[in-house]
N, C-alpha and C positions, 0 to 999 in steps of 0.2 A: 434419433435418440430422444427419448422423453425425459423431461425434467420434472422434478417435484416442485410444487408451489407451496410456499414461498421459496425463492431461490436460496440456495445454500443448505437446504434441508433442515433448517432450524424452525421450530414452531414456538410461537409465543404462548404462554399459559393463558387460559381464559380468565377474564376478570371474574372474581367471585360476585355473584348476584346478592345484593343486600335486600332481604325481604323483611318487611315490618310485620310482626304478628298481627293478624286481623281478629277482630272481635267476632265471635260466632254469631250466626244469624239467629235472631229471635223473632219468629213470626208474630207472636202476640204484640210485641213492641211495634212492629211494622203496622199491624192492624190498628192499634190505638193511634199511631201517628197519622194514618190515612183518614181516620174518622175525624180527628181534630182539624186536619187540613180542610176536609169537606164541610165541617160545621162552621167554619169562619163566615160570619155575616148572616147566619141563619137566625130566624126568629123562632119562637116556641112552636108555632104551627109547622114550620118546615122540619124542625127537629123531631116533632111527633111523627110526621110522615116518614122520615128516615128511620126512626125507631121501629115503626110498624114493618117497614121493608126489611130491616135487619132481623126482626122476629120471624118474618116469613122465610127469609133465607136460612135461618137456623132450623126451622121446622123442615124445610126441604133437605138440608144437609143431614139431618138426623136419619133420613131414610136411605142414605147411601153409605155403604160399608167402608168405602175408601176414604170418606171424610170423617170417620169416627174419631180419629186421633188428631184431627186438625185443631190447633189452638188459636188460630187467627180469627175464625168466625165467632167463637164465644167471647174473645177479647174485644172484638168490634162491637158486639151486642152490649157487653158490659159498659163500654165507653159511651155508646149512645144513651144507655139508661142513666149513666152518671151525668151527662150533659143535659138530658131532659130534666133530671132532678135539680140541677143547678139553675136552669131557667125557670123551673116551677117555683123555686125559693126566691128568685130575683124579682125586682120591680117589674111590673107589666111593661112590655115594649122593649125590654132589654134584648140586645142582640149578642 
């Protein structure tokens, strides 16, 4: 004879899962955060090199149809330009 598990045939109700509503993903915000993290400790020359690399990446991405609606790339480029401008306006040797 087979028996049902748990014994007695009664089932406990499942505990309700409490989920916290999550903030939607913002690729542009992620891109800006990545740029700021990378830029820590860079001087003006390193930022200028990173800005040129970001411009190159933007030119390459403009040639690909699947990257046409990507917002992270332009946000990263804008953040590099903003950081470059901040260092250009700062005292020489500022990091």
